[in-house]
TINUKE-894711 format. One record per atom (N, C-alpha, C): residue number from 1; y, x, z; residue in three letters; atom name. Coordinates in Angstrom, 3 decimals. Example, Ala and Ser with C-alpha at 12.3 -4.5 7.8 and 13.67 -1.06 7.14 Angstrom:
! TINUKE-894711
SITE     i         c2         c1         c3    aa   at
SITE     1     -5.690     13.190      7.800   ALA    N
SITE     1     -4.500     12.300      7.800   ALA   CA
SITE     1     -3.300     13.200      7.800   ALA    C
SITE     2     -2.250     12.850      7.080   SER    N
SITE     2     -1.060     13.670      7.140   SER   CA
SITE     2      0.030     12.900      7.870   SER    C
This chain:
! TINUKE-894711
SITE     i         c2         c1         c3    aa   at
SITE     1      9.685     -9.937     13.227   MET    N
SITE     1      9.260     -9.008     11.916   MET   CA
SITE     1      7.732     -8.937     12.326   MET    C
SITE     2      6.864     -9.128     11.124   ARG    N
SITE     2      5.409     -9.278     11.221   ARG   CA
SITE     2      5.161     -7.577     10.603   ARG    C
SITE     3      4.017     -7.242     11.087   VAL    N
SITE     3      3.384     -5.943     10.629   VAL   CA
SITE     3      1.895     -6.321     10.655   VAL    C
SITE     4      1.340     -5.699      9.542   GLN    N
SITE     4     -0.174     -5.599      9.638   GLN   CA
SITE     4     -0.522     -4.264      8.954   GLN    C
SITE     5     -1.958     -3.795      9.190   LEU    N
SITE     5     -2.528     -2.619      8.510   LEU   CA
SITE     5     -2.793     -3.448      7.274   LEU    C
SITE     6     -2.540     -2.851      6.186   GLN    N
SITE     6     -2.701     -3.572      4.610   GLN   CA
SITE     6     -3.683     -3.070      3.858   GLN    C
SITE     7     -3.623     -1.492      4.139   HIS    N
SITE     7     -4.611     -0.819      3.256   HIS   CA
SITE     7     -4.676      0.600      3.773   HIS    C
SITE     8     -5.842      1.284      3.110   THR    N
SITE     8     -5.965      2.801      3.195   THR   CA
SITE     8     -5.969      3.254      1.767   THR    C
SITE     9     -5.162      4.464      1.496   HIS    N
SITE     9     -4.784      4.877      0.212   HIS   CA
SITE     9     -5.807      6.096      0.003   HIS    C
SITE    10     -6.540      6.219     -1.199   ILE    N
SITE    10     -7.194      7.601     -1.481   ILE   CA
SITE    10     -7.016      7.795     -2.665   ILE    C
SITE    11     -7.234      9.094     -2.916   PHE    N
SITE    11     -7.179      9.900     -4.429   PHE   CA
SITE    11     -8.481      9.623     -5.023   PHE    C
SITE    12     -8.402      9.634     -6.325   ALA    N
SITE    12     -9.482      9.774     -7.047   ALA   CA
SITE    12     -9.367     10.633     -8.287   ALA    C
SITE    13    -10.487     11.632     -8.419   THR    N
SITE    13    -10.603     12.584     -9.698   THR   CA
SITE    13    -10.753     11.809    -10.811   THR    C
SITE    14    -11.719     10.805    -10.769   ASP    N
SITE    14    -12.065      9.847    -11.985   ASP   CA
SITE    14    -11.839      8.423    -11.311   ASP    C
SITE    15    -10.849      7.822    -11.779   ILE    N
SITE    15    -10.573      6.522    -11.096   ILE   CA
SITE    15    -11.491      5.617    -11.747   ILE    C
SITE    16    -11.951      5.625    -12.945   GLU    N
SITE    16    -12.898      4.663    -13.377   GLU   CA
SITE    16    -14.363      4.648    -12.662   GLU    C
SITE    17    -14.772      5.857    -12.437   ALA    N
SITE    17    -15.972      6.202    -11.580   ALA   CA
SITE    17    -15.825      5.596    -10.348   ALA    C
SITE    18    -14.391      5.787     -9.778   THR    N
SITE    18    -14.460      5.441     -8.509   THR   CA
SITE    18    -14.334      3.966     -8.222   THR    C
SITE    19    -13.765      3.151     -9.044   LEU    N
SITE    19    -13.694      1.766     -9.141   LEU   CA
SITE    19    -15.074      0.934     -9.226   LEU    C
SITE    20    -15.929      1.850    -10.404   ARG    N
SITE    20    -17.277      1.344    -10.374   ARG   CA
SITE    20    -18.173      1.673     -9.273   ARG    C
SITE    21    -17.960      2.734     -8.377   PHE    N
SITE    21    -18.760      2.668     -7.049   PHE   CA
SITE    21    -18.419      1.865     -5.898   PHE    C
SITE    22    -17.035      1.555     -5.817   TRP    N
SITE    22    -16.744      0.386     -4.924   TRP   CA
SITE    22    -17.253     -0.963     -5.432   TRP    C
SITE    23    -17.073     -1.238     -6.650   GLN    N
SITE    23    -17.446     -2.532     -7.185   GLN   CA
SITE    23    -19.130     -2.605     -7.256   GLN    C
SITE    24    -19.552     -1.639     -7.666   ASP    N
SITE    24    -21.185     -1.755     -7.684   ASP   CA
SITE    24    -21.756     -1.583     -6.162   ASP    C
SITE    25    -21.319     -0.822     -5.440   MET    N
SITE    25    -22.031     -0.810     -4.452   MET   CA
SITE    25    -21.564     -1.784     -3.120   MET    C
SITE    26    -20.431     -2.215     -3.002   PHE    N
SITE    26    -19.836     -3.254     -2.190   PHE   CA
SITE    26    -19.296     -4.428     -2.657   PHE    C
SITE    27    -19.425     -4.797     -4.004   GLY    N
SITE    27    -18.897     -5.847     -4.510   GLY   CA
SITE    27    -17.455     -6.059     -4.405   GLY    C
SITE    28    -16.414     -4.902     -4.660   ALA    N
SITE    28    -14.810     -4.796     -4.740   ALA   CA
SITE    28    -14.318     -5.639     -5.999   ALA    C
SITE    29    -13.412     -6.367     -5.463   ARG    N
SITE    29    -12.405     -7.036     -6.491   ARG   CA
SITE    29    -11.272     -6.234     -6.792   ARG    C
SITE    30    -10.732     -6.026     -7.921   VAL    N
SITE    30     -9.544     -5.749     -8.417   VAL   CA
SITE    30     -8.532     -6.648     -8.078   VAL    C
SITE    31     -7.518     -6.376     -7.159   LEU    N
SITE    31     -6.325     -7.073     -7.066   LEU   CA
SITE    31     -5.060     -6.842     -7.623   LEU    C
SITE    32     -5.001     -5.471     -8.028   PHE    N
SITE    32     -3.743     -4.861     -8.504   PHE   CA
SITE    32     -3.946     -3.876     -9.223   PHE    C
SITE    33     -3.418     -3.602    -10.493   ASP    N
SITE    33     -3.613     -2.246    -11.168   ASP   CA
SITE    33     -2.254     -2.181    -11.938   ASP    C
SITE    34     -1.483     -1.158    -11.634   THR    N
SITE    34     -0.276     -0.850    -12.067   THR   CA
SITE    34      0.102      0.359    -11.959   THR    C
SITE    35      1.362      0.780    -12.556   GLU    N
SITE    35      1.913      2.156    -12.359   GLU   CA
SITE    35      2.945      1.930    -11.110   GLU    C
SITE    36      2.902      2.888    -10.121   ILE    N
SITE    36      3.953      2.746     -9.065   ILE   CA
SITE    36      4.137      4.392     -8.850   ILE    C
SITE    37      5.486      4.864     -8.598   ALA    N
SITE    37      5.816      6.075     -8.274   ALA   CA
SITE    37      5.046      6.966     -9.298   ALA    C
SITE    38      4.934      6.763    -10.676   GLY    N
SITE    38      4.353      7.893    -11.560   GLY   CA
SITE    38      3.081      7.803    -11.881   GLY    C
SITE    39      2.109      6.808    -11.136   ALA    N
SITE    39      0.818      7.183    -11.442   ALA   CA
SITE    39      0.091      5.848    -11.228   ALA    C
SITE    40     -1.095      5.638    -11.971   ARG    N
SITE    40     -1.820      4.522    -11.929   ARG   CA
SITE    40     -2.061      4.240    -10.252   ARG    C
SITE    41     -2.121      2.985     -9.768   ASN    N
SITE    41     -2.516      2.571     -8.533   ASN   CA
SITE    41     -3.377      1.384     -8.615   ASN    C
SITE    42     -4.691      1.561     -8.195   VAL    N
SITE    42     -5.415      0.043     -8.277   VAL   CA
SITE    42     -5.799     -0.311     -6.829   VAL    C
SITE    43     -5.508     -1.800     -6.402   MET    N
SITE    43     -5.842     -2.063     -5.303   MET   CA
SITE    43     -7.019     -2.836     -5.400   MET    C
SITE    44     -7.887     -2.635     -4.578   ILE    N
SITE    44     -9.111     -3.357     -4.326   ILE   CA
SITE    44     -9.396     -4.217     -3.046   ILE    C
SITE    45    -10.244     -5.118     -3.133   ALA    N
SITE    45    -10.517     -5.893     -1.974   ALA   CA
SITE    45    -12.138     -5.701     -1.733   ALA    C
SITE    46    -12.379     -5.559     -0.590   ILE    N
SITE    46    -13.732     -5.513     -0.082   ILE   CA
SITE    46    -13.910     -6.429      1.389   ILE    C
SITE    47    -14.184     -7.720      1.050   GLY    N
SITE    47    -13.925     -8.684      2.285   GLY   CA
SITE    47    -12.467     -8.917      2.418   GLY    C
SITE    48    -12.010     -8.584      3.559   SER    N
SITE    48    -10.703     -9.075      3.954   SER   CA
SITE    48     -9.760     -7.528      3.950   SER    C
SITE    49    -10.743     -6.436      3.680   GLY    N
SITE    49    -10.071     -5.089      3.956   GLY   CA
SITE    49     -9.517     -4.676      2.275   GLY    C
SITE    50     -8.623     -3.920      2.331   ARG    N
SITE    50     -7.784     -3.240      1.105   ARG   CA
SITE    50     -8.071     -1.971      1.042   ARG    C
SITE    51     -8.331     -1.175     -0.119   ILE    N
SITE    51     -8.265      0.234     -0.479   ILE   CA
SITE    51     -7.366      0.114     -1.710   ILE    C
SITE    52     -6.380      1.215     -1.479   ASN    N
SITE    52     -5.619      1.309     -2.949   ASN   CA
SITE    52     -5.944      2.837     -3.373   ASN    C
SITE    53     -6.175      2.765     -4.762   ILE    N
SITE    53     -6.738      4.231     -5.456   ILE   CA
SITE    53     -5.639      4.520     -6.054   ILE    C
SITE    54     -5.576      5.823     -5.723   TYR    N
SITE    54     -4.447      6.751     -6.876   TYR   CA
SITE    54     -5.077      7.414     -7.951   TYR    C
SITE    55     -4.706      7.436     -8.933   ASP    N
SITE    55     -5.113      8.013    -10.022   ASP   CA
SITE    55     -4.675      9.595    -10.289   ASP    C
SITE    56     -5.010     10.380     -9.019   GLN    N
SITE    56     -4.914     11.520     -8.891   GLN   CA
SITE    56     -5.971     12.513     -8.168   GLN    C
SITE    57     -6.194     13.763     -8.379   PRO    N
SITE    57     -7.426     14.087     -7.807   PRO   CA
SITE    57     -7.033     14.561     -6.516   PRO    C
SITE    58     -7.923     14.522     -5.507   PRO    N
SITE    58     -7.743     14.911     -4.116   PRO   CA
SITE    58     -7.031     16.332     -3.850   PRO    C
SITE    59     -6.045     16.315     -2.959   GLN    N
SITE    59     -5.431     17.412     -2.724   GLN   CA
SITE    59     -6.017     18.345     -1.671   GLN    C
SITE    60     -5.974     19.806     -1.763   GLU    N
SITE    60     -6.669     20.561     -1.107   GLU   CA
SITE    60     -6.136     20.665      0.414   GLU    C
SITE    61     -6.541     20.671      1.316   GLY    N
SITE    61     -6.020     21.394      2.554   GLY   CA
SITE    61     -5.170     20.185      3.629   GLY    C
SITE    62     -5.208     18.889      2.943   ARG    N
SITE    62     -4.828     17.794      3.941   ARG   CA
SITE    62     -5.365     16.693      3.634   ARG    C
SITE    63     -6.534     16.485      4.254   GLY    N
SITE    63     -6.927     15.048      4.235   GLY   CA
SITE    63     -8.137     14.511      3.055   GLY    C
SITE    64     -8.158     15.849      2.381   GLY    N
SITE    64     -9.220     15.710      1.053   GLY   CA
SITE    64     -8.690     14.281      0.282   GLY    C
SITE    65     -9.711     13.500      0.092   ALA    N
SITE    65     -9.545     12.037     -0.785   ALA   CA
SITE    65     -8.499     11.159     -0.051   ALA    C
SITE    66     -8.480     11.432      1.481   TYR    N
SITE    66     -7.789     10.264      1.844   TYR   CA
SITE    66     -6.278     10.756      1.695   TYR    C
SITE    67     -5.353      9.772      1.551   HIS    N
SITE    67     -3.890      9.980      1.540   HIS   CA
SITE    67     -3.215      9.577      2.470   HIS    C
SITE    68     -3.103      7.975      2.638   HIS    N
SITE    68     -2.416      7.563      3.883   HIS   CA
SITE    68     -3.069      5.937      4.404   HIS    C
SITE    69     -2.397      5.432      5.384   LEU    N
SITE    69     -2.555      4.348      5.758   LEU   CA
SITE    69     -1.256      3.198      5.394   LEU    C
SITE    70     -1.475      2.309      4.718   GLY    N
SITE    70     -0.384      1.383      4.230   GLY   CA
SITE    70      0.032      0.317      5.474   GLY    C
SITE    71      1.070      0.388      5.919   ILE    N
SITE    71      1.535     -0.802      6.903   ILE   CA
SITE    71      2.486     -1.604      6.558   ILE    C
SITE    72      2.118     -2.881      6.114   GLN    N
SITE    72      3.003     -3.710      5.573   GLN   CA
SITE    72      3.862     -4.589      6.344   GLN    C
SITE    73      5.096     -4.753      6.212   THR    N
SITE    73      6.014     -5.448      6.920   THR   CA
SITE    73      6.881     -6.182      6.276   THR    C
SITE    74      7.461     -7.341      6.679   ASP    N
SITE    74      8.142     -8.503      5.965   ASP   CA
SITE    74      9.771     -7.862      6.165   ASP    C
SITE    75     10.133     -6.850      6.926   ASP    N
SITE    75     11.271     -6.350      7.299   ASP   CA
SITE    75     11.394     -5.122      7.277   ASP    C
SITE    76     11.393     -4.205      6.323   LEU    N
SITE    76     11.150     -2.875      6.499   LEU   CA
SITE    76     12.540     -2.255      7.048   LEU    C
SITE    77     13.754     -2.674      7.073   PRO    N
SITE    77     14.796     -2.101      7.718   PRO   CA
SITE    77     14.848     -2.494      9.168   PRO    C
SITE    78     14.343     -3.434      9.803   ALA    N
SITE    78     13.948     -3.793     11.216   ALA   CA
SITE    78     13.075     -2.776     11.506   ALA    C
SITE    79     11.846     -2.589     10.899   LEU    N
SITE    79     10.913     -1.732     11.342   LEU   CA
SITE    79     11.411     -0.361     11.579   LEU    C
SITE    80     12.075      0.149     10.466   ILE    N
SITE    80     12.632      1.582     10.758   ILE   CA
SITE    80     13.615      1.541     11.877   ILE    C
SITE    81     14.334      0.524     11.904   GLU    N
SITE    81     15.565      0.642     13.248   GLU   CA
SITE    81     14.567      0.642     14.559   GLU    C
SITE    82     13.385     -0.265     14.486   HIS    N
SITE    82     12.809     -0.373     15.709   HIS   CA
SITE    82     11.927      1.189     16.000   HIS    C
SITE    83     11.636      1.605     14.967   MET    N
SITE    83     10.867      3.256     15.310   MET   CA
SITE    83     11.978      4.161     15.697   MET    C
SITE    84     13.032      3.953     15.083   LYS    N
SITE    84     14.260      5.072     15.521   LYS   CA
SITE    84     14.473      4.941     16.871   LYS    C
SITE    85     14.637      3.387     17.243   SER    N
SITE    85     15.102      3.230     18.711   SER   CA
SITE    85     14.065      3.759     19.702   SER    C
SITE    86     12.741      3.946     19.260   GLN    N
SITE    86     11.715      4.523     20.197   GLN   CA
SITE    86     11.640      5.939     19.999   GLN    C
SITE    87     12.677      6.530     19.323   GLY    N
SITE    87     12.887      7.940     19.332   GLY   CA
SITE    87     12.055      8.707     18.050   GLY    C
SITE    88     11.631      7.955     16.963   PHE    N
SITE    88     10.890      8.220     16.018   PHE   CA
SITE    88     11.935      8.789     14.998   PHE    C
SITE    89     11.667     10.037     14.217   GLN    N
SITE    89     12.659     10.672     13.339   GLN   CA
SITE    89     11.887     10.771     11.904   GLN    C
SITE    90     12.563      9.879     11.047   PHE    N
SITE    90     11.998      9.999      9.779   PHE   CA
SITE    90     12.599     11.345      9.005   PHE    C
SITE    91     11.560     12.034      8.098   GLN    N
SITE    91     11.887     12.962      7.358   GLN   CA
SITE    91     12.660     12.803      6.199   GLN    C
SITE    92     11.969     11.450      5.430   GLY    N
SITE    92     12.434     11.179      4.033   GLY   CA
SITE    92     13.282      9.987      4.142   GLY    C
SITE    93     13.507      9.346      2.939   HIS    N
SITE    93     14.132      8.055      2.795   HIS   CA
SITE    93     13.402      6.963      2.401   HIS    C
SITE    94     14.046      5.975      2.220   VAL    N
SITE    94     13.309      4.767      1.602   VAL   CA
SITE    94     13.320      4.829      0.273   VAL    C
SITE    95     12.044      4.693     -0.552   SER    N
SITE    95     11.925      4.655     -2.011   SER   CA
SITE    95     11.970      2.939     -2.419   SER    C
SITE    96     12.827      2.723     -3.298   ASP    N
SITE    96     13.051      1.442     -3.655   ASP   CA
SITE    96     12.658      1.174     -5.218   ASP    C
SITE    97     11.535      0.404     -5.351   TYR    N
SITE    97     11.138      0.228     -6.739   TYR   CA
SITE    97     11.479     -1.118     -7.229   TYR    C
SITE    98     12.339     -1.754     -6.656   GLY    N
SITE    98     12.852     -3.177     -6.861   GLY   CA
SITE    98     11.940     -4.293     -6.081   GLY    C
SITE    99     10.724     -4.374     -6.487   TYR    N
SITE    99      9.760     -5.426     -5.914   TYR   CA
SITE    99      9.316     -4.769     -4.857   TYR    C
SITE   100      9.243     -3.499     -4.613   MET    N
SITE   100      8.454     -2.737     -3.412   MET   CA
SITE   100      9.492     -1.681     -2.777   MET    C
SITE   101      9.330     -1.652     -1.487   LYS    N
SITE   101     10.197     -0.623     -0.835   LYS   CA
SITE   101      9.250      0.060     -0.056   LYS    C
SITE   102      9.391      1.472      0.542   TYR    N
SITE   102      8.387      2.191      1.104   TYR   CA
SITE   102      9.157      3.356      1.613   TYR    C
SITE   103      8.818      3.771      2.812   ILE    N
SITE   103      8.988      5.081      3.363   ILE   CA
SITE   103      7.799      5.762      3.979   ILE    C
SITE   104      7.630      6.908      3.964   MET    N
SITE   104      6.328      7.674      4.323   MET   CA
SITE   104      6.913      8.085      5.737   MET    C
SITE   105      5.604      8.147      6.697   ALA    N
SITE   105      6.002      8.490      7.867   ALA   CA
SITE   105      4.869      9.254      8.636   ALA    C
SITE   106      5.052     10.246      9.640   MET    N
SITE   106      3.747     11.061     10.026   MET   CA
SITE   106      3.671     10.524     11.388   MET    C
SITE   107      2.248     10.069     11.471   ALA    N
SITE   107      1.859      9.566     12.859   ALA   CA
SITE   107      1.091     10.641     13.639   ALA    C
SITE   108      0.901     10.740     14.756   PRO    N
SITE   108      0.187     11.843     15.436   PRO   CA
SITE   108     -1.132     12.329     14.947   PRO    C
SITE   109     -1.352     13.611     14.976   ASP    N
SITE   109     -2.345     14.096     14.242   ASP   CA
SITE   109     -2.356     14.275     12.701   ASP    C
SITE   110     -1.156     14.229     12.307   ASN    N
SITE   110     -1.013     14.316     11.016   ASN   CA
SITE   110     -1.676     13.169      9.976   ASN    C
SITE   111     -1.632     11.923     10.631   ILE    N
SITE   111     -1.947     10.532      9.784   ILE   CA
SITE   111     -0.493     10.277      9.139   ILE    C
SITE   112     -0.602     10.292      7.788   LEU    N
SITE   112      0.341      9.738      6.972   LEU   CA
SITE   112      0.222      8.354      6.998   LEU    C
SITE   113      1.269      7.899      6.974   LEU    N
SITE   113      1.614      6.279      7.091   LEU   CA
SITE   113      2.795      5.873      5.971   LEU    C
SITE   114      2.212      4.887      5.132   GLU    N
SITE   114      3.471      4.440      4.216   GLU   CA
SITE   114      3.965      3.074      4.781   GLU    C
SITE   115      4.964      2.862      5.248   LEU    N
SITE   115      5.554      1.543      5.917   LEU   CA
SITE   115      6.194      0.990      4.654   LEU    C
SITE   116      5.743     -0.227      4.165   PHE    N
SITE   116      6.245     -0.695      3.142   PHE   CA
SITE   116      6.665     -2.141      3.334   PHE    C
SITE   117      7.438     -2.786      2.380   GLN    N
SITE   117      7.710     -4.350      2.040   GLN   CA
SITE   117      7.703     -4.719      0.696   GLN    C
SITE   118      6.986     -5.812      0.371   VAL    N
SITE   118      7.172     -6.259     -0.875   VAL   CA
SITE   118      8.155     -7.348     -1.033   VAL    C
SITE   119      9.001     -7.470     -2.215   VAL    N
SITE   119     10.157     -8.286     -2.209   VAL   CA
SITE   119      9.942     -9.136     -3.525   VAL    C
SITE   120      9.176    -10.381     -2.925   PRO    N
SITE   120      8.726    -11.309     -4.037   PRO   CA
SITE   120      9.646    -11.968     -5.061   PRO    C
SITE   121     10.690    -11.826     -4.864   GLU    N
SITE   121     11.837    -12.330     -5.812   GLU   CA
SITE   121     12.406    -11.331     -6.848   GLU    C
SITE   122     11.904    -10.221     -6.569   LYS    N
SITE   122     12.047     -9.096     -7.685   LYS   CA
SITE   122     10.873     -8.663     -8.394   LYS    C
SITE   123      9.714     -9.482     -8.150   THR    N
SITE   123      8.566     -9.081     -8.789   THR   CA
SITE   123      8.472     -9.282    -10.061   THR    C
SITE   124      8.036     -8.600    -11.159   PRO    N
SITE   124      7.845     -9.007    -12.791   PRO   CA
SITE   124      6.916     -9.868    -12.934   PRO    C
SITE   125      7.278    -11.033    -13.768   PRO    N
SITE   125      6.446    -12.058    -13.810   PRO   CA
SITE   125      4.908    -11.450    -14.301   PRO    C
SITE   126      4.751    -10.444    -14.947   GLU    N
SITE   126      3.519    -10.095    -15.376   GLU   CA
SITE   126      2.392     -9.732    -14.164   GLU    C
SITE   127      3.134     -9.543    -13.093   VAL    N
SITE   127      2.452     -9.077    -11.987   VAL   CA
SITE   127      2.251    -10.025    -10.825   VAL    C
SITE   128      3.079    -11.120    -10.922   GLN    N
SITE   128      3.295    -12.002     -9.600   GLN   CA
SITE   128      1.789    -12.231     -9.113   GLN    C
SITE   129      0.928    -12.878     -9.664   LYS    N
SITE   129     -0.264    -13.448     -9.198   LYS   CA
SITE   129     -0.900    -12.183     -8.725   LYS    C
SITE   130     -1.154    -11.182     -9.179   THR    N
SITE   130     -1.665     -9.955     -8.510   THR   CA
SITE   130     -1.258     -9.438     -7.413   THR    C
SITE   131      0.217     -9.474     -7.194   LEU    N
SITE   131      0.641     -8.932     -6.385   LEU   CA
SITE   131      0.552    -10.043     -5.167   LEU    C
SITE   132      0.515    -11.175     -5.405   ARG    N
SITE   132      0.293    -12.095     -4.228   ARG   CA
SITE   132     -0.744    -12.017     -3.703   ARG    C
SITE   133     -2.019    -11.739     -4.406   GLN    N
SITE   133     -3.368    -11.690     -3.921   GLN   CA
SITE   133     -3.428    -10.304     -3.043   GLN    C
SITE   134     -2.564     -8.877     -3.521   ALA    N
SITE   134     -2.866     -7.948     -2.947   ALA   CA
SITE   134     -1.837     -7.602     -1.696   ALA    C
SITE   135     -0.769     -8.433     -1.602   PHE    N
SITE   135      0.296     -7.989     -0.456   PHE   CA
SITE   135      0.489     -9.103      0.353   PHE    C
SITE   136     -0.140    -10.478      0.177   ALA    N
SITE   136      0.516    -11.488      1.081   ALA   CA
SITE   136      0.019    -11.285      2.491   ALA    C
SITE   137      0.829    -11.827      3.260   PHE    N
SITE   137      0.414    -12.002      4.897   PHE   CA
SITE   137     -0.625    -13.005      4.953   PHE    C
SITE   138     -1.723    -12.766      5.026   TYR    N
SITE   138     -2.888    -13.897      4.915   TYR   CA
SITE   138     -2.803    -14.984      6.139   TYR    C
SITE   139     -2.438    -14.448      7.334   ASP    N
SITE   139     -2.342    -15.424      8.292   ASP   CA
SITE   139     -1.192    -16.188      8.345   ASP    C
SITE   140     -0.263    -16.291      7.394   THR    N
SITE   140      0.892    -17.054      7.462   THR   CA
SITE   140      0.988    -17.648      6.039   THR    C
SITE   141      0.298    -16.955      5.050   GLY    N
SITE   141      0.732    -17.429      3.640   GLY   CA
SITE   141      2.202    -17.064      3.270   GLY    C
SITE   142      2.706    -16.296      3.871   GLN    N
SITE   142      4.476    -16.033      3.885   GLN   CA
SITE   142      4.759    -15.953      2.241   GLN    C
SITE   143      3.988    -15.208      1.648   TYR    N
SITE   143      4.657    -15.276      0.171   TYR   CA
SITE   143      4.286    -16.270     -0.683   TYR    C
SITE   144      3.503    -17.177     -0.446   GLU    N
SITE   144      2.711    -18.129     -1.419   GLU   CA
SITE   144      3.680    -19.057     -2.131   GLU    C
SITE   145      4.890    -19.355     -1.362   ASP    N
SITE   145      5.866    -20.109     -2.087   ASP   CA
SITE   145      6.930    -19.026     -2.830   ASP    C
SITE   146      6.899    -17.682     -2.761   LYS    N
SITE   146      7.963    -16.895     -3.246   LYS   CA
SITE   146      7.591    -16.304     -4.584   LYS    C
SITE   147      6.211    -16.314     -5.100   PHE    N
SITE   147      5.702    -15.748     -6.117   PHE   CA
SITE   147      5.587    -16.889     -7.240   PHE    C
């Protein structure tokens, strides 16, 4: 089982202005732009780092514009079982969108984590290339042959 910190997820009051800021200030490239879980999500790359921007205004009281850290794995059920074996208790269940599965978990100090797995063989043809760029395990090229 492989695991990597894949992205930080932020909210945006004006997603177009937010994208322009990251692109103009830091040369960000758009890797992924689609609807997931009922809202537009745009993943950008700045060097080897990733930021996922959620088209919703920041929420009051918890984290401001910050939403969560995205932890990618190639085996979500194994990661969940590993965490449970260490005493971690999940409050929710796995959300399954076919080509992407995730579960949210709270780390110490109320840091929200999204543990997720991309399922290349279930990826819609129109987003295969962008998903490969956004979600591949770069150290191994794991998904290169599956998209």
